[in-house]
C-alpha positions in Angstrom: 27.4 49.0 48.1 28.6 45.7 47.3 26.0 43.0 46.9 25.6 41.0 50.3 27.3 37.2 49.8 24.8 34.6 49.8 22.7 33.5 52.9 24.6 30.7 54.3 21.9 27.5 54.6 20.8 26.2 58.1 19.7 22.6 58.0 20.0 20.8 61.3 16.7 21.5 63.2 18.3 21.7 66.7 17.7 23.8 69.4 21.8 25.1 68.9 20.8 26.1 65.8 17.7 28.3 66.0 18.6 32.3 66.5 17.6 33.5 70.0 14.6 31.9 71.8 16.4 30.7 75.0 13.6 31.1 77.3 11.4 29.0 75.1 13.7 26.5 74.7 14.4 26.4 78.2 10.8 25.4 79.1 10.7 22.9 76.1 13.2 21.2 77.4 12.0 21.2 80.8 8.5 20.1 79.1 10.6 16.9 78.7 12.6 16.4 81.6 9.4 16.6 83.7 7.3 14.3 81.7 4.4 16.7 81.3 4.5 17.3 77.6 0.9 18.7 76.4 -0.5 16.4 73.9 -1.8 19.6 72.2 0.6 22.7 71.6 0.0 25.9 69.7 3.1 27.7 69.3 2.2 31.0 69.1 4.4 33.8 66.9 5.0 36.0 64.1 6.9 35.3 60.9 11.0 34.9 61.0 11.0 34.4 64.8 11.8 30.7 64.0 8.6 28.8 65.6 8.6 26.4 63.1 12.1 25.4 63.9 11.3 25.3 67.3 8.6 23.0 67.1 10.8 20.8 64.5 13.9 20.8 67.3 11.7 20.0 70.2 10.1 17.0 68.3 13.9 15.4 67.6 14.2 16.3 71.6 11.5 14.0 72.3 12.6 11.2 70.1 15.9 11.5 70.6 17.7 8.4 71.5 20.5 10.1 73.5 19.3 13.5 74.2 21.4 15.9 76.6 20.8 18.3 78.9 20.4 21.1 76.3 19.6 19.6 73.1 19.1 16.2 71.4 22.4 14.3 70.2 22.2 15.1 66.9 24.1 11.7 65.8 21.3 8.6 66.6 19.2 7.1 64.0 16.3 9.2 65.0 18.1 12.1 64.7 19.3 11.6 61.2 16.1 11.0 59.7 14.9 14.1 61.8 17.3 16.5 60.0 16.8 15.0 56.7 12.4 15.2 57.6 12.2 11.5 57.3 11.5 10.2 60.1 8.4 7.9 59.8 6.9 9.0 62.8 7.1 12.8 62.3 3.9 14.1 59.8 3.5 17.7 58.9 0.3 19.3 57.8 0.3 23.3 56.0 -1.6 25.0 53.5 -1.0 24.1 50.0 -2.5 25.1 46.8 -5.7 22.1 45.9 -5.8 20.8 42.4 -6.2 17.7 40.4 -3.2 16.4 41.2 -3.0 17.8 44.5 -5.7 17.0 47.4 -3.7 16.7 50.5 -0.2 18.2 51.9 1.5 15.0 51.3 1.0 15.7 47.7 3.6 18.4 47.9 5.6 16.6 50.6 8.8 16.7 48.2 8.7 20.5 47.4 7.6 20.8 51.9 11.4 18.9 52.3 13.4 20.4 50.2 12.2 24.1 51.4 13.2 23.3 54.8 16.0 21.4 54.0 17.0 24.7 52.7 15.9 26.9 55.4 13.6 26.2 57.9 13.1 30.3 58.2 10.1 30.2 56.1 7.1 32.6 55.6 3.6 32.2 53.5 5.1 34.0 50.7 8.3 31.6 50.3 5.8 28.9 50.3 4.2 30.2 47.7 6.8 30.9 46.0 8.1 27.2 46.0 5.1 26.1 44.8 4.6 28.8 41.9 1.3 29.6 43.4 0.6 32.8 41.7 -3.1 33.8 42.9 -3.9 31.0 43.8 -6.0 30.6 47.2 -4.6 28.5 50.2 -6.2 26.3 52.7 -6.2 23.0 54.7 -9.0 21.2 53.4 -11.4 18.6 55.1 -9.7 16.0 52.9 -6.2 17.0 54.6 -7.7 16.7 57.8 -9.3 13.3 57.1 -5.9 12.2 56.0 -4.1 13.5 59.1 -6.7 11.4 61.4 -5.9 8.5 59.5 -2.0 8.8 59.6 -2.7 9.6 63.6 -5.0 6.5 63.7 -1.7 4.0 63.1 1.0 3.1 65.9 3.8 4.9 66.4 6.3 3.1 63.8 9.7 3.5 65.5 9.9 6.2 67.9 8.6 6.9 71.4 6.0 10.0 69.9 4.2 10.3 67.2 4.4 13.8 66.2 1.8 16.1 64.1 3.3 19.3 63.1 0.7 21.5 61.7 2.1 25.1 60.1 -0.5 27.8 60.0 -3.5 26.4 61.3 -5.1 29.7 60.3 -6.0 28.6 57.0 -7.9 25.3 58.6 -11.4 25.9 56.5 -14.8 24.3 57.9 -13.4 20.8 57.9 -11.1 21.6 61.0 -14.1 20.6 63.2 -13.2 16.7 62.3 -9.5 17.3 64.2 -11.4 18.2 67.2 -12.2 15.0 68.9 -8.3 13.5 68.1 -7.0 16.4 68.9 -9.1 16.6 72.2 -8.4 12.2 72.6 -5.7 11.5 70.7 -4.0 8.2 70.3 -1.3 7.3 73.0 1.7 8.6 72.2 0.5 11.5 69.9 1.8 15.2 70.2 0.3 17.9 68.3 2.2 21.2 67.6 0.4 23.8 65.4 2.7 26.7 64.6 0.3 29.9 63.9 1.5 33.8 63.6 -2.4 34.9 63.9 -4.8 33.7 67.4 -7.7 35.7 66.2 -7.9 33.3 62.8 -8.1 30.2 64.3 -11.2 28.4 65.3 -12.0 28.9 69.3 -12.8 25.4 69.6 -9.4 24.2 68.3 -8.2 27.3 70.6 -9.3 25.9 73.7 -7.9 22.4 73.2 -4.3 23.5 73.3 -1.4 24.5 75.5 -0.1 27.9 74.2 3.4 28.7 74.2 4.0 32.5 73.2 7.2 32.6 70.8 8.4 36.4 71.2 10.0 38.6 68.1 13.6 38.3 67.8 15.6 41.0 69.7 17.3 43.8 67.3 20.4 42.3 69.2 19.5 39.1 68.3 19.4 39.7 65.0 22.3 42.0 64.8 24.5 39.7 66.4 23.1 36.3 63.7 24.2 39.1 60.7 27.4 39.8 61.7 28.5 36.0 62.7 27.2 34.7 59.3 28.1 37.9 57.0 30.8 40.2 56.2 28.8 43.2 57.4 29.8 46.4 59.2 28.1 46.7 62.7 26.1 49.7 61.2 24.9 47.8 58.1 24.0 45.1 60.6 22.2 47.3 62.8 20.2 48.9 60.2 19.1 45.7 58.1 18.3 44.6 62.4 16.2 47.4 62.9 14.6 47.5 60.0 13.6 43.8 60.3 12.0 44.3 63.4 12.2 41.3 65.1 11.9 39.4 61.7 14.7 37.2 60.5 13.6 36.6 57.0 13.3 39.8 56.4 16.8 40.5 57.7 18.4 38.0 55.5 16.2 39.3 52.2 18.2 42.5 53.0 21.2 40.6 53.2 20.6 39.1 49.7 19.5 42.2 48.2 21.8 44.8 46.8 22.0 47.0 49.7 21.6 51.0 49.3 22.6 53.4 52.1 18.4 53.4 53.0 19.6 55.7 56.4 21.6 58.6 54.2 19.3 58.0 50.9 16.1 59.1 53.2 17.3 61.7 55.2 18.1 63.6 51.5 14.9 62.5 50.7 13.4 64.6 53.0 15.4 67.2 52.9 15.0 67.7 49.2 11.5 67.9 50.2 12.0 70.7 52.6 14.0 72.6 50.5 11.6 72.2 47.6 14.3 70.9 45.3 12.4 69.4 42.8 15.5 68.9 40.2 17.2 66.5 42.5 14.1 65.0 43.5 13.9 64.1 39.7 17.3 62.9 40.0 16.8 60.8 42.6 13.5 59.2 40.9 16.2 58.4 38.0 18.1 57.0 40.5 15.7 54.6 42.7 13.9 53.6 38.9 16.7 51.4 38.9 17.2 49.9 41.9 14.7 47.0 41.2 11.1 46.0 42.9 12.7 44.4 46.1 15.2 47.4 46.8 12.5 49.6 46.1 10.4 48.0 49.1 13.3 47.7 51.4 14.0 51.3 50.9 10.2 52.3 51.7 9.7 50.3 54.4 13.0 51.6 55.7 11.4 55.3 55.6 8.0 54.0 57.5 10.0 52.7 60.3 12.3 55.8 60.3 9.6 58.3 60.4 7.7 55.8 63.3 11.2 56.7 65.2 10.9 60.1 64.5 7.5 60.5 66.0 8.7 59.0 69.0 11.2 61.2 69.8 8.2 64.5 69.0 6.3 62.6 71.5 9.0 62.9 74.0 9.4 59.6 74.1 13.3 59.0 73.7 14.0 56.1 75.6 11.4 54.3 73.3 13.3 55.0 69.9 15.6 52.1 68.6 17.7 53.7 65.9 21.2 53.4 65.7 23.5 55.6 67.0 24.2 57.3 63.2 20.1 57.3 62.5 19.2 58.5 65.3 21.2 61.7 65.2 19.9 62.2 61.9 16.2 61.6 63.5 17.3 64.2 66.2 18.2 67.1 63.6 15.2 66.5 61.4 12.7 66.1 64.4 13.9 69.3 65.6 14.4 71.3 62.2 11.9 69.8 59.6 9.3 67.2 61.2 6.1 67.5 63.1 4.0 64.8 64.0 1.4 65.8 61.4 4.0 65.5 58.9 5.6 62.1 60.0 1.9 60.9 59.9 1.5 62.0 56.5 4.5 60.9 54.8 4.0 57.5 56.5 0.3 57.0 54.7 2.1 58.2 51.6 5.1 55.5 51.8 2.9 52.9 52.9 0.7 53.5 49.7 3.5 53.4 47.9 4.6 50.1 49.4 1.0 48.5 48.3 1.5 49.6 44.6 5.6 48.8 44.5 3.7 45.1 45.5 1.4 45.0 42.8 4.0 45.9 39.6 3.1 50.2 39.6 5.3 51.7 37.5 8.2 52.8 39.5 9.2 56.3 37.9 5.6 57.4 37.8 5.3 56.2 41.6 8.5 57.7 43.3 7.9 61.1 41.2 4.1 61.3 42.9 5.5 60.4 46.4 8.6 63.1 46.2 5.9 66.1 44.8 3.9 64.8 47.9 6.8 65.1 50.4 7.5 68.4 48.9 3.6 69.2 49.4 4.0 68.3 52.8 7.2 69.2 54.3 7.4 72.7 52.4 3.7 73.5 52.3 2.3 72.1 55.7 -0.1 70.7 52.9 -1.8 67.1 54.3 -4.0 65.2 52.1 -6.1 63.0 53.5 -6.9 58.8 52.2 -5.6 60.5 48.4 -5.9 57.5 45.7 -3.0 57.3 43.6 -2.8 55.0 40.2 1.0 54.2 39.3 0.5 51.8 36.0 
C-alpha cells in the first residue's frame, strides 16, 4: 500500500479548528456569554482528544475583541497574537527537563510555541522528542511554581483576562502547594486552566480548588470523518485507522503518516497460520514484519490487541458493543466461530502486549516475531496457555 501523504498542519486555535467536542465547545462559550467563568478550571481528558486546543481556543474567545456567538473572530489584534502564542497575557506552564540551562518552563518557551504552531494535538512523547529528552525525567518544579506566582502578580498588560494554561499538572512535584493560595484567591481577572489526563495523579488539594470539565474521547466516526476530509484515504482505511486509534487523534494521524500495512488481513492470516500450525508460513511472515520498521510493527501489534478484544466481545455474546469495520467484523465472526475461544484470545492478547512492550525498547524484531508466532501455534493449535511467561528479545 502507498505511503500516506504528510499530515496537514493545524495552526489556528479557534473552536472551529478543533475536531468534534461540540458539547464541550458550547458549554465553554455559554460560560463566557453568561459571565460565569470559573477562575480555576480543570480540563480532564485523554491524549488526542483536543483538550489543550480547547483550552487555548477558550482563552482566545474570552479575550477576543469581536467575538461572535460561536467563536472568536480570528482577526482582531488579540486573536492574531493568540494564534502565534505571543499574547502578553497568555502564559503556559508544562513539564520540562531541568538542567543548568533550563530552570523554568519559559526557558524552553520557543520550543513549546514552535511545537504548537506545527500541531496543537500533542502528547508527552511528542514534547519529549521536541526537546531530545531521551530518558530524562520531566516535572513542574518549585522554581516554576514561583515563576507562575510572579507572572500572575502583574496586572493584565492589554487583554481583559490573564490566562495561565498548565498542561499536565500531574507532573507537579511537592512544590505545587505553593500555588494553592493564588489559585484559591487569584488576582483580579486571572484564569487558571489545567489540562490533565489522570485525575488520580493530581494533588487532592489542587483538585478541590478547580471546576472540572470532562473532555471525552473522540468517537470513531469523528476521527474517520477527519481522516476522510484531510487525507486521500479509502473509507475502509479511515475506518481501520479510527478503530485502531480508539478516540486518540494523535494516534490516528501517526497511522496515516507511517507506511500503511493491511493490518486486518495480515493479522487474520497470522491467526490462521497459527491454527494450521504452518511453521513455514510463519517464517515468511517473520521476514516480512522484520522489515516494516518499528512504528508499523507497533501499529500491527496494537491492531491485533484491539481486534482480539472485539473478538472477546463476540465470544461473550456482547455483539452490540463491537465497533469493528464491516470487513474486519466479518473476519472476527468467522475466527470467533471456528478458531478462537475466550481463553485463547486472552492468552494471545497477553503475548501481543508483551511483544509491544519489547518493540518499544528496541527488541530484535526477527527474534520477537518468531517467538510470538510459535506462541500462537502453541496457543491456538495445541491449546496451551502459558501465563506470566517472560521473554527476552535482544
